[in-house]
MIKOLSE-876012 format. One record per atom (N, C-alpha, C, O): residue in three letters; x, z, y. Coordinates in pm, 1 decimal, decimal comma. Layout:
BEGIN
vodren;x;z;y
ALA;X;Z;Y
...
END
This chain:
BEGIN
vodren;x;z;y
LYS;81,8;0,0;-119,0
LYS;0,0;0,0;0,0
LYS;87,0;0,0;126,6
LYS;59,8;-75,8;219,7
GLN;190,3;83,4;130,9
GLN;276,4;88,5;249,1
GLN;346,5;-44,8;271,3
GLN;358,3;-91,2;384,7
TRP;394,2;-107,6;160,3
TRP;460,6;-236,1;173,2
TRP;367,4;-337,4;238,1
TRP;407,6;-410,6;328,6
TYR;243,0;-341,3;191,8
TYR;145,4;-435,9;244,6
TYR;120,7;-410,1;392,8
TYR;111,7;-504,9;470,8
GLN;109,6;-284,4;433,0
GLN;85,5;-251,3;573,6
GLN;201,8;-296,0;661,3
GLN;179,8;-348,6;770,3
ARG;325,3;-275,8;615,5
ARG;441,6;-320,3;692,4
ARG;441,6;-471,8;705,2
ARG;470,3;-524,9;812,5
ARG;409,8;-541,3;597,6
ARG;409,9;-687,7;597,2
ARG;304,2;-741,2;694,1
ARG;330,1;-835,5;768,8
VAL;184,9;-680,7;692,7
VAL;77,2;-721,7;783,3
VAL;119,2;-695,9;927,4
VAL;95,3;-780,2;1013,9
ALA;180,7;-582,3;955,0
ALA;223,5;-549,2;1091,6
ALA;325,7;-650,3;1142,0
ALA;319,6;-690,8;1258,1
ILE;418,2;-691,3;1058,1
ILE;518,5;-789,5;1098,5
ILE;454,0;-924,2;1122,1
ILE;483,1;-990,4;1221,8
THR;366,7;-965,9;1032,0
THR;298,3;-1094,1;1045,9
THR;211,3;-1096,7;1171,3
THR;207,6;-1197,0;1242,5
ALA;141,8;-987,0;1198,2
ALA;55,0;-980,3;1315,5
ALA;135,4;-987,6;1444,0
ALA;83,6;-1032,0;1546,5
GLY;260,5;-945,1;1440,5
GLY;346,1;-949,2;1558,6
GLY;415,8;-1082,2;1577,6
GLY;504,5;-1093,0;1662,3
ASP;378,9;-1183,3;1502,0
ASP;439,1;-1316,3;1509,0
ASP;590,0;-1314,4;1489,4
ASP;662,2;-1390,8;1553,5
VAL;637,5;-1228,0;1401,6
VAL;778,3;-1223,9;1366,9
VAL;797,4;-1316,3;1247,9
VAL;735,6;-1297,7;1143,1
GLU;883,7;-1416,4;1264,8
GLU;906,9;-1510,4;1155,6
GLU;1002,7;-1447,1;1055,9
GLU;1111,3;-1403,0;1093,4
ILE;963,6;-1442,6;930,3
ILE;1043,0;-1379,0;825,9
ILE;1115,2;-1486,4;745,6
ILE;1053,1;-1579,4;694,1
TYR;1247,3;-1472,5;735,7
TYR;1326,7;-1563,3;652,8
TYR;1288,5;-1541,1;507,8
TYR;1280,4;-1427,1;462,1
THR;1265,3;-1648,6;435,9
THR;1239,4;-1637,5;293,3
THR;1353,0;-1705,4;218,3
THR;1399,0;-1813,1;256,3
PHE;1396,6;-1641,6;112,7
PHE;1503,9;-1696,9;32,7
PHE;1451,6;-1820,5;-39,5
PHE;1339,7;-1819,4;-90,7
PRO;1531,3;-1926,8;-44,3
PRO;1484,5;-2051,4;-106,9
PRO;1465,4;-2035,6;-257,3
PRO;1543,3;-1968,2;-324,8
THR;1360,7;-2098,8;-308,0
THR;1331,5;-2091,4;-451,4
THR;1338,2;-2228,6;-518,6
THR;1294,6;-2244,0;-632,7
ASP;1392,2;-2327,4;-448,7
ASP;1399,3;-2462,0;-505,3
ASP;1525,1;-2485,6;-589,3
ASP;1531,2;-2584,0;-663,0
ASP;1623,9;-2399,4;-580,1
ASP;1746,2;-2410,1;-659,3
ASP;1727,7;-2328,7;-787,4
ASP;1711,4;-2206,8;-782,1
GLU;1730,3;-2395,9;-901,5
GLU;1703,3;-2330,0;-1029,7
GLU;1798,7;-2215,4;-1060,1
GLU;1760,7;-2120,3;-1128,4
THR;1921,8;-2222,7;-1010,6
THR;2020,6;-2119,8;-1044,5
THR;1989,3;-1985,2;-980,2
THR;2029,8;-1881,2;-1032,1
VAL;1917,4;-1985,8;-867,4
VAL;1886,5;-1859,5;-798,1
VAL;1736,6;-1840,4;-775,4
VAL;1696,5;-1744,3;-709,7
ALA;1654,7;-1928,1;-827,6
ALA;1510,4;-1924,9;-800,6
ALA;1444,6;-1793,9;-842,0
ALA;1366,3;-1737,6;-765,6
ASP;1474,8;-1745,2;-960,0
ASP;1410,5;-1622,5;-1008,1
ASP;1450,1;-1501,5;-923,6
ASP;1364,9;-1421,3;-885,2
VAL;1578,5;-1488,9;-895,3
VAL;1626,8;-1376,8;-814,2
VAL;1569,0;-1384,5;-673,6
VAL;1524,0;-1283,7;-619,0
ASN;1570,1;-1503,5;-615,2
ASN;1517,6;-1519,6;-479,4
ASN;1367,8;-1492,3;-471,8
ASN;1319,9;-1433,3;-374,9
LYS;1294,8;-1534,4;-572,5
LYS;1150,0;-1507,7;-574,5
LYS;1125,3;-1357,0;-578,9
LYS;1039,3;-1305,2;-507,6
GLU;1200,4;-1288,2;-662,2
GLU;1187,0;-1142,8;-672,8
GLU;1220,7;-1075,4;-538,9
GLU;1151,5;-982,6;-497,1
MET;1325,3;-1121,5;-473,0
MET;1364,7;-1062,7;-344,2
MET;1262,5;-1094,0;-234,4
MET;1236,7;-1010,0;-148,1
ASN;1205,1;-1212,8;-237,3
ASN;1101,6;-1247,1;-138,9
ASN;981,8;-1152,9;-150,2
ASN;918,6;-1118,6;-50,3
GLU;951,8;-1111,7;-273,4
GLU;838,9;-1021,4;-294,3
GLU;869,8;-879,0;-247,8
GLU;777,8;-800,3;-225,5
MET;998,3;-845,1;-233,0
MET;1038,0;-710,4;-191,1
MET;1041,2;-694,0;-39,2
MET;1048,6;-581,6;10,5
MET;1035,8;-802,4;33,4
MET;1047,0;-792,8;179,1
MET;925,5;-726,8;240,4
MET;816,4;-736,6;184,4
PRO;940,1;-661,2;351,1
PRO;1061,7;-646,5;431,8
PRO;1152,3;-538,1;373,9
PRO;1106,0;-442,6;311,5
PHE;1282,6;-555,2;396,3
PHE;1380,7;-459,8;347,5
PHE;1392,4;-341,6;442,9
PHE;1372,0;-355,4;563,5
ALA;1425,0;-227,0;388,2
ALA;1452,8;-107,6;468,7
ALA;1603,3;-88,9;469,8
ALA;1662,9;-54,0;367,9
VAL;1665,1;-112,0;585,2
VAL;1810,4;-108,2;594,5
VAL;1853,5;-6,4;698,9
VAL;1798,9;-1,5;809,2
VAL;1951,4;73,9;662,9
VAL;2013,6;168,5;754,1
VAL;2159,6;129,3;762,2
VAL;2223,7;107,6;659,4
GLY;2212,9;120,1;882,8
GLY;2352,7;83,0;900,1
GLY;2433,0;198,3;957,5
GLY;2379,0;285,3;1025,8
SER;2561,9;198,1;929,3
SER;2649,7;300,7;984,2
SER;2794,4;258,4;966,2
SER;2828,9;188,6;870,8
ARG;2878,2;301,7;1059,2
ARG;3022,2;281,5;1045,4
ARG;3091,5;414,8;1018,7
ARG;3214,2;422,6;1014,1
GLU;3012,1;517,7;1001,6
GLU;3064,4;653,5;983,9
GLU;3077,6;689,1;836,1
GLU;2997,0;647,4;752,9
ASP;3180,6;766,5;805,8
ASP;3194,7;825,0;673,1
ASP;3141,6;967,8;680,4
ASP;3173,2;1042,0;773,4
VAL;3060,5;1005,7;581,2
VAL;2995,7;1136,0;578,9
VAL;3031,4;1205,1;447,7
VAL;3033,1;1141,7;342,2
LYS;3059,3;1331,7;454,0
LYS;3092,0;1410,5;334,4
LYS;2962,4;1457,7;268,0
LYS;2880,3;1524,4;330,8
VAL;2945,2;1422,5;141,3
VAL;2829,9;1465,7;62,5
VAL;2886,0;1539,9;-58,1
VAL;2935,0;1478,6;-153,0
GLY;2878,4;1671,1;-53,3
GLY;2940,6;1750,5;-159,2
GLY;3090,9;1731,4;-155,6
GLY;3155,5;1761,0;-55,1
GLU;3146,3;1682,0;-264,8
GLU;3291,2;1660,9;-274,5
GLU;3333,8;1517,2;-243,6
GLU;3453,1;1487,1;-238,5
ILE;3235,5;1428,5;-223,0
ILE;3271,3;1287,9;-200,0
ILE;3239,9;1246,4;-56,7
ILE;3154,6;1305,3;9,7
THR;3310,4;1144,1;-11,0
THR;3286,1;1086,4;120,8
THR;3218,9;951,3;101,7
THR;3266,1;868,3;23,9
VAL;3108,7;929,2;172,6
VAL;3033,1;803,9;160,6
VAL;3007,4;746,5;299,1
VAL;3013,3;817,6;399,5
ARG;2979,3;618,6;302,7
ARG;2936,2;555,5;427,6
ARG;2790,0;588,7;443,4
ARG;2710,3;562,7;353,3
GLY;2752,8;646,7;558,2
GLY;2613,0;684,1;573,2
GLY;2580,6;741,9;709,5
GLY;2663,4;743,7;800,5
ARG;2457,8;788,9;720,3
ARG;2408,4;854,2;841,9
ARG;2361,2;993,2;805,9
ARG;2290,7;1014,1;707,1
GLU;2401,7;1087,2;888,2
GLU;2361,7;1225,1;865,6
GLU;2245,9;1260,1;957,6
GLU;2250,4;1235,4;1078,1
TYR;2143,0;1317,7;899,1
TYR;2024,3;1362,0;971,3
TYR;2003,8;1510,5;943,4
TYR;2063,6;1564,4;850,2
PRO;1920,0;1577,5;1022,9
PRO;1894,6;1719,7;996,7
PRO;1839,5;1745,8;856,3
PRO;1863,2;1852,3;799,4
TRP;1767,4;1651,0;801,3
TRP;1706,7;1667,7;669,6
TRP;1795,4;1618,7;555,6
TRP;1760,5;1637,7;439,1
GLY;1910,0;1555,8;586,2
GLY;1998,7;1509,3;479,4
GLY;2078,8;1387,9;520,5
GLY;2086,3;1354,6;638,8
VAL;2138,1;1322,2;423,8
VAL;2224,5;1205,7;446,8
VAL;2161,9;1082,2;384,0
VAL;2114,5;1086,1;270,5
VAL;2162,3;973,0;458,8
VAL;2122,2;842,9;404,4
VAL;2250,7;769,7;370,7
VAL;2329,9;738,7;459,6
GLU;2271,8;742,2;243,4
GLU;2390,6;670,4;198,7
GLU;2363,4;520,3;203,6
GLU;2270,1;471,1;140,1
ILE;2444,8;449,2;278,5
ILE;2423,9;306,1;301,1
ILE;2426,7;227,0;170,7
ILE;2346,4;135,5;152,9
GLU;2516,4;260,0;80,5
GLU;2530,2;181,5;-42,2
GLU;2458,4;243,0;-161,6
GLU;2485,2;205,6;-275,7
ASN;2368,3;336,2;-136,8
ASN;2287,3;395,2;-243,4
ASN;2152,3;324,0;-241,5
ASN;2075,5;339,9;-146,6
GLU;2123,1;247,0;-343,6
GLU;2001,3;166,1;-346,0
GLU;1873,8;249,5;-349,3
GLU;1765,2;196,3;-326,2
GLN;1884,7;377,8;-377,4
GLN;1767,0;463,8;-371,3
GLN;1741,7;511,0;-228,3
GLN;1635,4;566,0;-199,4
HIS;1838,1;490,2;-138,6
HIS;1823,0;532,6;0,2
HIS;1786,4;417,2;93,0
HIS;1708,2;435,5;186,3
CYS;1841,3;299,9;68,8
CYS;1810,0;184,1;154,7
CYS;1840,2;54,7;80,0
CYS;1899,6;56,9;-27,8
ASP;1799,3;-57,8;137,6
ASP;1812,7;-189,0;72,8
ASP;1935,0;-267,1;119,8
ASP;1940,6;-388,6;100,9
PHE;2032,4;-200,5;180,4
PHE;2150,1;-269,1;232,9
PHE;2223,2;-349,3;125,5
PHE;2258,8;-464,9;147,9
VAL;2245,4;-289,0;10,2
VAL;2320,1;-355,8;-96,7
VAL;2247,1;-482,2;-142,1
VAL;2309,4;-586,8;-160,3
LYS;2115,9;-472,9;-160,2
LYS;2037,4;-590,6;-201,3
LYS;2044,5;-700,6;-95,7
LYS;2065,0;-817,6;-127,9
LEU;2027,4;-662,2;29,8
LEU;2029,2;-760,5;137,9
LEU;2166,8;-825,6;149,1
LEU;2176,3;-947,3;165,4
ARG;2272,2;-747,1;140,6
ARG;2408,4;-802,4;146,1
ARG;2429,9;-901,1;32,7
ARG;2482,9;-1010,2;53,7
GLU;2389,0;-862,9;-86,8
GLU;2404,5;-949,7;-203,6
GLU;2331,0;-1082,7;-182,5
GLU;2384,8;-1190,0;-209,7
MET;2207,9;-1073,0;-133,6
MET;2126,4;-1193,5;-116,3
MET;2179,3;-1284,0;-5,1
MET;2182,4;-1405,9;-21,7
LEU;2220,3;-1227,4;105,7
LEU;2265,2;-1309,7;218,2
LEU;2407,6;-1359,5;202,7
LEU;2434,7;-1477,8;223,0
ILE;2497,2;-1271,7;167,4
ILE;2638,1;-1308,1;164,5
ILE;2678,5;-1378,1;35,6
ILE;2753,1;-1476,0;39,8
ARG;2632,6;-1331,6;-74,8
ARG;2680,6;-1385,6;-201,5
ARG;2591,7;-1495,5;-259,3
ARG;2642,2;-1595,9;-309,5
THR;2461,5;-1477,6;-252,6
THR;2370,9;-1570,6;-319,6
THR;2324,2;-1684,4;-229,4
THR;2314,0;-1798,4;-274,8
ASN;2295,7;-1655,6;-102,4
ASN;2230,9;-1755,3;-15,9
ASN;2307,2;-1788,1;112,4
ASN;2245,7;-1827,5;211,5
MET;2437,9;-1773,1;112,8
MET;2516,1;-1796,4;234,9
MET;2498,3;-1938,7;287,9
MET;2480,7;-1957,7;408,3
GLU;2502,7;-2036,8;201,2
GLU;2491,5;-2175,7;247,9
GLU;2354,9;-2202,4;309,8
GLU;2345,9;-2269,2;412,8
ASP;2249,3;-2151,6;248,8
ASP;2115,6;-2168,8;305,9
ASP;2105,6;-2099,3;441,0
ASP;2045,4;-2152,7;534,2
LEU;2163,9;-1981,3;452,1
LEU;2164,1;-1908,2;578,9
LEU;2234,7;-1989,5;687,4
LEU;2186,7;-1997,5;800,5
ARG;2348,5;-2049,7;652,7
ARG;2420,5;-2135,9;749,0
ARG;2334,8;-2253,8;792,6
ARG;2325,2;-2283,8;911,6
GLU;2273,0;-2320,2;696,4
GLU;2191,9;-2437,6;728,0
GLU;2073,5;-2402,4;817,0
GLU;2046,5;-2471,5;915,2
VAL;2003,2;-2295,2;782,8
VAL;1886,8;-2253,5;862,6
VAL;1931,2;-2213,2;1002,5
VAL;1866,4;-2248,4;1101,0
THR;2040,7;-2139,9;1011,3
THR;2091,5;-2098,1;1142,4
THR;2126,0;-2219,1;1227,2
THR;2089,7;-2224,6;1344,7
HIS;2194,9;-2315,3;1169,9
HIS;2233,1;-2434,0;1246,1
HIS;2111,3;-2519,0;1282,4
HIS;2093,0;-2557,1;1398,0
ARG;2029,9;-2547,7;1183,6
ARG;1916,0;-2636,0;1203,9
ARG;1814,9;-2578,5;1302,4
ARG;1759,4;-2652,1;1384,1
LYS;1791,0;-2451,2;1295,8
LYS;1684,9;-2390,9;1374,2
LYS;1735,9;-2325,7;1501,6
LYS;1701,3;-2367,3;1612,2
HIS;1817,5;-2223,9;1485,3
HIS;1857,3;-2141,9;1599,6
HIS;1956,7;-2212,3;1691,0
HIS;1939,7;-2211,2;1812,9
TYR;2060,6;-2273,7;1633,8
TYR;2158,6;-2340,9;1717,0
TYR;2096,6;-2460,0;1789,1
TYR;2124,2;-2482,3;1907,0
GLU;2014,0;-2535,7;1720,1
GLU;1950,7;-2651,9;1783,6
GLU;1860,9;-2610,2;1899,5
GLU;1860,7;-2675,9;2003,6
LEU;1784,9;-2502,9;1883,4
LEU;1702,4;-2454,4;1994,4
LEU;1788,9;-2412,1;2112,4
LEU;1756,2;-2442,7;2227,1
TYR;1897,6;-2342,9;2086,1
TYR;1990,2;-2300,1;2190,3
TYR;2051,5;-2422,1;2260,0
TYR;2055,4;-2428,3;2382,8
ARG;2098,9;-2518,1;2181,6
ARG;2163,7;-2638,0;2235,9
ARG;2067,8;-2717,8;2324,2
ARG;2104,6;-2759,9;2433,8
ARG;1946,6;-2738,4;2277,1
ARG;1848,3;-2813,6;2356,1
ARG;1814,3;-2741,9;2486,2
ARG;1799,5;-2805,5;2590,6
GLY;1801,9;-2609,8;2480,0
GLY;1773,8;-2533,2;2600,9
GLY;1884,2;-2545,6;2703,8
GLY;1857,0;-2562,0;2822,7
LYS;2008,8;-2538,0;2659,1
LYS;2123,3;-2551,1;2750,3
LYS;2130,2;-2691,6;2809,6
LYS;2155,6;-2707,4;2929,0
LEU;2107,7;-2793,0;2727,3
LEU;2108,2;-2930,2;2778,3
LEU;1997,4;-2950,7;2880,9
LEU;2017,5;-3016,4;2983,1
LYS;1881,5;-2894,4;2853,2
LYS;1769,3;-2906,0;2947,2
LYS;1803,4;-2840,4;3080,3
LYS;1771,3;-2894,5;3186,1
GLN;1868,4;-2724,1;3076,0
GLN;1910,8;-2656,7;3199,1
GLN;2008,7;-2742,2;3278,7
GLN;2010,5;-2736,8;3401,7
MET;2089,8;-2820,8;3209,0
MET;2188,1;-2906,8;3274,8
MET;2126,7;-3039,6;3318,5
MET;2194,4;-3121,1;3381,1
GLY;2000,5;-3062,1;3286,5
GLY;1934,2;-3186,2;3324,4
GLY;1965,0;-3302,6;3232,8
GLY;1954,5;-3418,3;3273,6
ILE;2002,3;-3273,9;3111,4
ILE;2035,6;-3377,9;3014,0
ILE;1928,7;-3378,3;2906,1
ILE;1891,1;-3273,2;2854,3
THR;1879,7;-3498,2;2872,3
THR;1779,8;-3506,8;2766,5
THR;1846,0;-3492,6;2630,5
THR;1968,4;-3500,1;2619,6
ASP;1766,8;-3472,3;2528,2
ASP;1818,3;-3446,7;2394,7
ASP;1898,2;-3562,5;2337,2
ASP;1983,1;-3541,6;2250,6
ASP;1872,1;-3686,7;2384,7
ASP;1946,2;-3801,1;2331,6
ASP;2079,7;-3821,4;2402,4
ASP;2150,9;-3917,4;2373,0
GLY;2114,9;-3732,4;2495,5
GLY;2244,0;-3738,9;2563,3
GLY;2241,0;-3813,9;2695,6
GLY;2340,7;-3813,3;2767,8
ALA;2129,9;-3878,3;2729,6
ALA;2121,3;-3953,0;2855,2
ALA;2073,4;-3862,6;2968,1
ALA;1994,6;-3770,5;2946,6
HIS;2121,7;-3890,2;3087,5
HIS;2072,8;-3813,9;3203,5
HIS;1935,7;-3868,5;3242,5
HIS;1915,4;-3989,9;3238,4
PRO;1841,0;-3782,3;3280,1
PRO;1710,0;-3833,4;3322,0
PRO;1722,1;-3910,5;3453,6
PRO;1808,7;-3882,9;3536,7
VAL;1634,4;-4005,7;3469,3
VAL;1633,5;-4086,3;3592,2
VAL;1577,1;-4002,3;3704,6
VAL;1473,5;-3937,8;3688,2
ARG;1645,3;-4002,4;3820,7
ARG;1596,9;-3925,2;3933,9
ARG;1546,8;-4015,6;4041,0
ARG;1501,5;-3968,5;4145,4
END
């Protein structure tokens, strides 16, 4: 129920959610499973925290420690695996095709240059 509520809240806010591609047979099953788990709960930290006798990367709160690489505490490990190891090329392509192109067109428009490289007639 909570997962569904978070998903509805994100969708209602017009936040576009990246979905892992499922057209490549080698990663289709894993990506489909990960798509069903979204949105991920991720906590980040650059701090090392002492938990008992061991030191872990995490965040310390009054109620306890969130360990970044403990899959029972957050989804950082899953997200890292999916983005960096499994889907890096797709991430590059989507970033270039979508985000960079929008940025490039906006900058060209500010400079008065049309998308085909020609200056508009004044």
